[in-house]
LOVO-105355 format. One line per field, with one value per residue (C-alpha): x, y, z; residue number from 1. Coordinates in steps of 0.5 Angstrom, whole numbers, plus 500, padded with zeros to 3 digits. Layout:
N
xx	(X ...)
yy	(Y ...)
zz	(Z ...)
k	(NUM ...)
end
This chain:
722
xx	(506 502 506 505 509 511 517 522 525 530 537 540 538 541 539 535 530 528 521 522 523 517 518 523 525 526 531 536 541 539 537 545 546 539 541 547 547 551 549 547 548 543 543 542 538 541 536 536 531 532 533 527 528 528 522 515 510 503 497 498 495 496 504 506 509 513 510 503 498 501 507 504 499 505 510 504 507 506 510 507 513 520 523 530 532 537 542 541 537 532 524 519 512 509 503 503 497 499 497 490 493 496 501 507 513 519 526 532 537 542 548 548 545 540 533 529 525 518 516 509 506 501 495 496 496 499 494 490 483 483 480 479 486 490 498 502 500 507 512 519 522 528 526 519 514 507 502 495 492 488 482 480 484 487 494 499 506 511 519 523 529 526 523 518 515 508 504 500 494 495 488 481 477 471 468 470 474 470 476 482 489 494 501 503 509 512 512 517 516 510 511 505 503 500 496 491 484 478 472 466 462 457 457 461 460 461 466 470 477 482 489 490 495 495 498 504 504 505 498 494 490 486 482 486 486 484 489 486 479 474 476 474 481 488 494 502 502 509 513 520 526 524 517 515 511 507 505 500 496 488 483 475 470 469 476 481 488 491 485 486 489 492 499 498 503 501 505 505 503 506 500 501 495 496 495 497 496 498 496 503 500 493 490 490 484 489 493 491 495 495 501 503 509 511 517 522 529 534 535 528 526 520 520 514 512 506 504 503 505 508 503 508 509 516 520 519 521 517 521 518 520 517 511 514 514 520 521 528 528 523 522 516 516 513 516 510 504 497 495 491 495 498 505 508 516 518 524 529 534 542 548 554 561 561 556 551 544 542 536 535 529 526 522 518 518 516 514 520 523 530 533 538 541 538 543 538 543 546 540 543 541 546 543 544 545 541 538 531 526 521 521 517 519 526 528 535 541 548 551 545 539 533 529 523 523 522 524 522 526 526 519 517 523 527 535 540 544 551 553 560 563 560 553 553 555 553 558 554 547 544 537 535 527 524 516 518 526 526 522 529 529 524 527 528 520 520 516 520 515 515 513 508 505 499 494 487 480 482 487 493 493 496 496 501 501 506 506 508 509 508 514 516 523 520 514 513 506 505 507 500 497 496 496 490 491 489 488 488 485 488 484 484 482 487 493 499 501 508 513 515 516 509 508 501 502 508 503 499 505 509 503 502 498 500 498 498 497 494 495 489 488 487 492 498 505 504 502 496 494 494 491 485 483 478 474 467 469 470 467 469 476 478 474 476 483 483 479 484 490 487 486 493 496 491 494 501 499 500 494 488 482 477 481 481 480 479 480 481 479 475 475 479 473 468 472 472 464 463 468 464 457 458 464 464 472 473 470 470 472 473 471 474 470 468 463 457 452 455 449 450 457 456 451 454 462 466 467 474 471 464 465 470 465 462 468 469 462 458 450 445 444 451 451 445 448 455 453 453 448 443 444 445 442 448 452 454 460 462 463 466 466 470 467 470 464 467 468 466 469 465 459 458 451 454 457 450 446 450 451 443 442 446 444 437 439 442 449 455 457 460 460 466 464 470 468 473 475 475 477 482 484 489 488 493 487 483 489 490 483 482 488 486 478 480 484 480 474 477 480 473 469 474 480 481 486 486 490 496 494 489 484 477 472 467 460 458 451 448 454 455 447 448)
yy	(525 531 535 543 545 543 547 541 537 531 532 527 519 514 508 507 503 509 511 517 522 525 529 527 531 526 529 527 524 523 516 514 516 514 507 507 506 513 520 523 531 536 535 541 540 542 547 551 557 564 568 571 578 575 571 573 575 571 568 561 556 561 559 557 550 546 539 539 534 532 531 527 523 521 519 514 508 502 497 490 485 483 477 474 469 464 468 474 478 482 483 487 488 496 499 504 510 512 505 506 502 496 492 489 485 488 485 489 492 487 492 499 505 500 500 495 490 489 481 482 483 489 484 482 485 481 482 478 480 475 478 484 487 482 481 475 475 472 467 466 459 458 460 461 466 464 470 472 475 481 480 473 472 465 463 463 460 464 464 470 469 470 477 475 469 468 466 460 458 453 454 452 458 459 464 470 472 468 464 468 465 468 467 461 457 451 444 441 434 433 439 443 450 451 457 460 460 464 461 466 462 461 468 474 476 469 466 460 460 454 452 448 445 447 441 444 438 441 442 439 444 440 442 445 439 442 440 444 447 448 455 462 464 462 465 464 456 455 448 446 445 437 439 434 439 445 451 456 461 461 464 465 470 474 475 479 476 481 479 472 467 460 457 450 445 439 433 431 424 420 422 429 430 434 430 429 437 440 447 450 457 460 454 456 460 463 466 471 472 473 469 471 470 463 461 455 456 452 447 445 449 453 461 465 472 473 477 473 475 482 484 486 482 479 473 466 459 452 446 441 435 438 442 448 455 460 467 469 477 480 487 492 493 490 486 485 489 487 482 486 484 477 476 480 478 482 477 473 467 469 465 468 466 462 457 459 462 469 472 479 483 489 492 498 502 509 511 509 502 499 494 489 482 477 471 466 462 468 472 478 483 488 494 496 503 505 511 509 510 506 499 494 487 484 479 476 473 472 478 482 485 488 492 496 502 510 516 523 525 518 516 508 505 498 499 494 493 490 486 485 478 477 480 485 491 495 496 499 502 503 505 500 502 508 510 517 517 525 527 529 535 538 537 544 544 538 539 534 530 532 526 529 525 529 528 524 525 519 522 519 516 519 518 520 524 526 534 537 545 549 549 553 556 562 564 566 569 575 573 575 569 562 557 552 545 539 533 526 520 514 508 501 503 498 501 506 512 513 519 518 522 523 528 528 531 536 538 541 544 547 551 554 548 545 538 533 525 522 515 515 509 503 504 499 500 501 494 490 495 501 497 495 502 502 495 497 504 506 512 515 514 515 521 524 523 527 532 532 533 539 542 540 544 550 551 551 556 551 552 557 555 557 553 546 541 534 528 521 515 508 508 514 517 514 518 524 524 522 528 533 530 529 534 541 542 542 547 543 535 531 523 519 512 513 509 513 507 502 497 498 497 490 488 489 489 483 477 479 485 482 481 486 491 486 488 495 497 493 492 495 501 503 501 507 512 512 512 519 518 518 524 529 534 535 536 544 545 543 536 534 526 522 515 509 506 499 499 492 494 501 501 507 507 510 516 517 517 522 527 526 528 534 537 536 540 545 544 546 539 536 528 526 519 515 509 503 505 500 501 506 510 507 512 518 522 520 521 528 530 528 532 538 538 538 544 548 546 548 554 557 555 556 558 566 565 564 557 559 553 553 549 548 547 542 545 545 544 549 554 556 557 563)
zz	(551 549 544 544 539 531 531 534 529 532 531 534 536 541 537 531 535 539 539 544 538 536 530 525 518 513 508 503 507 514 512 512 519 522 522 526 534 534 535 529 528 524 517 512 506 499 496 490 493 492 499 502 499 492 493 490 495 493 497 499 493 488 487 480 480 475 478 474 474 467 471 477 472 468 474 477 475 480 482 482 484 482 481 479 474 475 471 476 471 474 472 475 474 472 471 466 467 459 457 461 467 463 467 464 466 464 464 466 460 458 459 461 457 453 455 459 455 455 456 456 449 447 447 454 461 467 473 477 480 486 492 488 490 486 487 486 479 476 478 474 474 470 463 464 467 469 469 470 464 466 460 461 468 465 467 461 460 456 455 458 454 447 446 441 445 445 451 451 456 461 464 461 458 462 457 461 467 472 475 478 480 485 489 485 486 481 483 479 483 479 474 476 478 485 486 490 486 486 483 482 477 482 485 484 491 495 491 493 494 494 493 487 482 475 470 466 461 454 449 455 458 464 470 476 482 488 494 500 501 506 509 506 504 503 501 501 498 499 498 501 497 496 494 500 504 503 508 507 511 511 515 516 516 520 521 516 515 520 525 526 521 521 519 516 514 509 507 499 498 492 488 489 494 501 507 514 515 522 524 526 529 530 533 540 542 548 543 538 532 525 522 515 510 511 507 507 508 503 509 509 516 516 518 518 521 526 532 538 545 543 538 533 527 528 525 528 526 527 530 526 531 537 533 537 535 537 536 532 534 539 537 538 530 524 520 515 512 512 507 502 496 495 494 499 500 507 508 504 505 503 504 507 506 512 509 514 512 514 513 509 512 513 519 521 527 529 522 518 515 517 513 516 516 521 524 526 530 534 534 532 527 523 520 513 511 505 503 503 509 507 504 502 498 498 492 493 488 490 493 491 494 490 495 493 497 497 501 502 496 492 489 489 486 486 488 487 494 493 500 502 503 510 508 513 510 503 498 493 492 485 483 477 477 479 478 476 473 472 478 482 477 481 488 490 490 495 501 506 511 518 523 528 534 536 542 541 544 549 554 554 547 541 534 528 521 516 515 509 509 503 499 493 492 488 492 499 503 507 514 516 512 514 509 507 509 506 510 507 510 508 505 508 514 516 512 513 510 509 509 502 496 492 487 488 495 492 487 493 497 491 490 497 501 507 507 512 511 518 521 525 530 526 522 521 523 530 533 534 540 535 530 534 536 530 532 533 532 525 523 530 532 525 524 531 530 523 527 532 528 524 531 533 527 528 535 532 527 521 518 516 520 515 509 512 507 507 502 502 497 499 507 507 503 508 513 509 509 516 518 514 516 524 525 523 523 515 510 504 502 496 497 492 491 498 502 504 506 511 510 502 502 507 502 495 496 494 499 502 505 506 513 515 517 523 527 525 526 530 531 526 530 529 521 521 525 522 515 512 507 513 516 509 514 518 512 511 506 499 497 490 489 484 482 477 474 474 482 485 492 493 487 484 487 494 490 486 493 496 490 489 497 497 491 494 500 496 498 493 490 484 481 477 474 470 465 465 472 478 485 485 478 473 467 466 464 470 475 472 472 479 482 478 479 487 487 483 487 493 490 488 494 500 497 497 491 484 481 477 472 466 469 466 472 472 474 481 483 487 486 479 477 482)
k	(1 2 3 4 5 6 7 8 9 10 11 12 13 14 15 16 17 18 19 20 21 22 23 24 25 26 27 28 29 30 31 32 33 34 35 36 37 38 39 40 41 42 43 44 45 46 47 48 49 50 51 52 53 54 55 56 57 58 59 60 61 62 63 64 65 66 67 68 69 70 71 72 73 74 75 76 77 78 79 80 81 82 83 84 85 86 87 88 89 90 91 92 93 94 95 96 97 98 99 100 101 102 103 104 105 106 107 108 109 110 111 112 113 114 115 116 117 118 119 120 121 122 123 124 125 126 127 128 129 130 131 132 133 134 135 136 137 138 139 140 141 142 143 144 145 146 147 148 149 150 151 152 153 154 155 156 157 158 159 160 161 162 163 164 165 166 167 168 169 170 171 172 173 174 175 176 177 178 179 180 181 182 183 184 185 186 187 188 189 190 191 192 193 194 195 196 197 198 199 200 201 202 203 204 205 206 207 208 209 210 211 212 213 214 215 216 217 218 219 220 221 222 223 224 225 226 227 228 229 230 231 232 233 234 235 236 237 238 239 240 241 242 243 244 245 246 247 248 249 250 251 252 253 254 255 256 257 258 259 260 261 262 263 264 265 266 267 268 269 270 271 272 273 274 275 276 277 278 279 280 281 282 283 284 285 286 287 288 289 290 291 292 293 294 295 296 297 298 299 300 301 302 303 304 305 306 307 308 309 310 311 312 313 314 315 316 317 318 319 320 321 322 323 324 325 326 327 328 329 330 331 332 333 334 335 336 337 338 339 340 341 342 343 344 345 346 347 348 349 350 351 352 353 354 355 356 357 358 359 360 361 362 363 364 365 366 367 368 369 370 371 372 373 374 375 376 377 378 379 380 381 382 383 384 385 386 387 388 389 390 391 392 393 394 395 396 397 398 399 400 401 402 403 404 405 406 407 408 409 410 411 412 413 414 415 416 417 418 419 420 421 422 423 424 425 426 427 428 429 430 431 432 433 434 435 436 437 438 439 440 441 442 443 444 445 446 447 448 449 450 451 452 453 454 455 456 457 458 459 460 461 462 463 464 465 466 467 468 469 470 471 472 473 474 475 476 477 478 479 480 481 482 483 484 485 486 487 488 489 490 491 492 493 494 495 496 497 498 499 500 501 502 503 504 505 506 507 508 509 510 511 512 513 514 515 516 517 518 519 520 521 522 523 524 525 526 527 528 529 530 531 532 533 534 535 536 537 538 539 540 541 542 543 544 545 546 547 548 549 550 551 552 553 554 555 556 557 558 559 560 561 562 563 564 565 566 567 568 569 570 571 572 573 574 575 576 577 578 579 580 581 582 583 584 585 586 587 588 589 590 591 592 593 594 595 596 597 598 599 600 601 602 603 604 605 606 607 608 609 610 611 612 613 614 615 616 617 618 619 620 621 622 623 624 625 626 627 628 629 630 631 632 633 634 635 636 637 638 639 640 641 642 643 644 645 646 647 648 649 650 651 652 653 654 655 656 657 658 659 660 661 662 663 664 665 666 667 668 669 670 671 672 673 674 675 676 677 678 679 680 681 682 683 684 685 686 687 688 689 690 691 692 693 694 695 696 697 698 699 700 701 702 703 704 705 706 707 708 709 710 711 712 713 714 715 716 717 718 719 720 721 722)
end
């Protein structure tokens, strides 16, 4: 249904599963009531803003804000997973921009008031380059952590009980980081570590992926033993409680794991080999599905998530005796995310007081996440009230759940959720890790996201976005002025933007910019049908939806037509460049490690995505016609480009080609290149520079305002010399 106004916020709901609401305003406390089946009342948000009469009137974009680029870059810690040891101690993996993006395993403080303990020594970093995006870089078992070391990509074993324990390698030294490991599990039956192994010794572009076993014998480093091979990709090797069966996911070119994958189970022989393999899901050509996240229950039953029948990733169970798959709780909601990184953990088994096994899980519907307990026997789902509107991974121990999540006023965090004896209600909720522990002091400056649904170019089809209005307790603009708008196109393109607190977004809105984060057709979180809108139409659907969103906001008086800007990274950078080349909606743009040449991307990118474009683009003519580099004559507005020089997903030549062509055409253009950066920026100084240079670039070229921050602008070719 087309929406004609941007002023209607939802103030009541009949069910958390309802998808009829068009606008939602995620605030500080709304999440406590949304997850109930009772009607909810309008909630007021506490602010520290002055009255309108006392505010300073100043142009949009010129407002002063304490949320500086230094604050943003310093709060950009990323979470790489959580784990709990047998004593219930929480461990997490965090990347630190202040240490050039080094990733460290950290143990929670032993008592309140103490500082968390770094387990990883300074000369090590816990990160795998498997499939370039990594994930699943460590595993804790008993007193030991096994992890991938970033520099040499070897696996190491280290004691976690001793602060001064030195990591010991358990895989061979191949003279360089040519073999990577990810997503491993301990096989205590044979004293080995079973893991996905990516071998790039022969070819870095066409690597070989297998499931292998790494012996854990002390002082005896051996070649890993291949257990499963022959397909293009593998993930989620998981052992049953007795170590007698192993489940895994595999898929082959040209599919991505969310297009079509298979779930297999193999039986482990007395000598440790995998044999008598059975395909549990994904084998039937009449059923299009992408199973993911297999996991054995404590009683030895196999559970997994797949999107058969209704097109949404739902929980299922394998009945081994009948080789039959049963749905547990069918719902038009996503219980999993696309497999971009290894090691995702969307659900956990927990034991109740009655002795039965329950499943703590999370699902996503209509732009927000829900946490609950699924009773497999009764087929019931009990929602848990917690102050997160966005949830990723779950780790459990006894009466606790450790939940990775966020909300409109809470940045990426880990919360300890204490359950009652029946495991159906929350007794306590406590943040134990935060990507930005002191950011709440800026809460009065926070702009709350409004979930909007807007009509697309296709009649009857809508897409979604989060709109953030300009917000600053000390400033206002004149009533006649409309704010500049920065539209962000997310990466992937098979990904999803979330309506959570991001200081990089608040950097813009607290200075008087409107900001909109778009979930165009092809995004996840809305089922397979929505995701597959992009098949064969990348560079068309995403571009159209971004332009439609901008027009929708213009029509509702939320932005200045002459100050529409677009930004995006990776695939979002491609959408940015394509929108600027093939449409005239935006007046300036910023591309962060974005794609300019689809053919060049296909030829040079890594194996995981090397056939991704087959389904997204189509024939050779489409590759040519949708590559912005081939139509430089169509560009008509200023562009700034940012690129890491060690990027293997989108190599630097892409940015350099577009930069050179735009310089020759005479358009204002700037290129910023970063030594030592890969796909995505991890160093604090580069995160800061990218944010500030975008801001001052837009201000100088189309802003009609002066930036309040003291930023030294870089040279803009075809602009500064005039």
